[in-house]
C-alpha positions as MATLAB code, in Angstrom:
seq = 'MQGQCPVCDGTIQVVDNVEISEVIKCQDCQNSLEVMAVDKDSQAITVKEAPKVEEDWGE';
ca = [
      -0.300   37.926  -22.797;
       1.036   37.774  -26.301;
       1.015   39.552  -29.619;
       2.766   39.537  -32.969;
       5.737   41.677  -33.952;
       4.941   43.836  -37.001;
       8.622   43.818  -38.000;
       9.596   40.117  -37.920;
       6.198   38.424  -37.332;
       7.579   36.767  -34.209;
       5.417   36.032  -31.184;
       5.826   38.514  -28.332;
       5.271   37.362  -24.750;
       4.607   40.072  -22.144;
       3.531   40.221  -18.512;
      -0.187   40.403  -17.782;
      -0.009   43.945  -16.374;
       1.374   45.531  -19.576;
      -0.139   48.968  -20.275;
      -1.083   50.894  -23.405;
       1.779   53.157  -24.626;
       4.362   50.989  -22.874;
       7.483   50.358  -24.976;
       8.620   46.737  -25.099;
      11.248   44.828  -27.097;
      10.617   41.952  -29.479;
      12.492   38.924  -28.160;
      13.324   37.802  -31.714;
      14.454   40.939  -33.594;
      15.088   43.297  -30.615;
      13.068   46.148  -32.191;
      11.301   48.528  -29.817;
       7.521   48.226  -30.012;
       4.742   50.354  -28.545;
       1.678   48.656  -27.042;
      -1.396   50.065  -28.795;
      -4.167   47.884  -27.338;
      -4.617   45.301  -24.605;
      -7.435   42.744  -24.678;
      -7.559   41.133  -21.248;
     -10.337   38.730  -22.282;
      -8.360   37.099  -25.102;
      -4.952   37.763  -23.461;
      -3.777   39.533  -26.650;
      -1.932   42.780  -27.305;
      -1.619   44.912  -30.420;
       1.728   46.607  -31.028;
       3.369   48.878  -33.593;
       6.986   49.778  -34.182;
       7.988   52.464  -31.693;
       9.201   55.754  -33.158;
      12.935   56.264  -33.189;
      14.186   58.763  -30.612;
      14.930   62.067  -32.266;
      17.752   64.373  -31.207;
      15.448   67.237  -30.294;
      12.969   65.228  -28.180;
      12.510   66.827  -24.786;
      14.029   70.161  -25.753;
];
């Protein structure tokens, strides 16, 4: 499956069993991206930039 990085416009290749909400890295710019949608028919994913980890997360 593949998608397009919203940060650098690079093509992202991922395994076929990727899941929604999974965090992946762009191979070109190394930004963390969150999978928003998976279209198994067209073998495409939609991603957005993952939120930065905040200091108080999990507290």
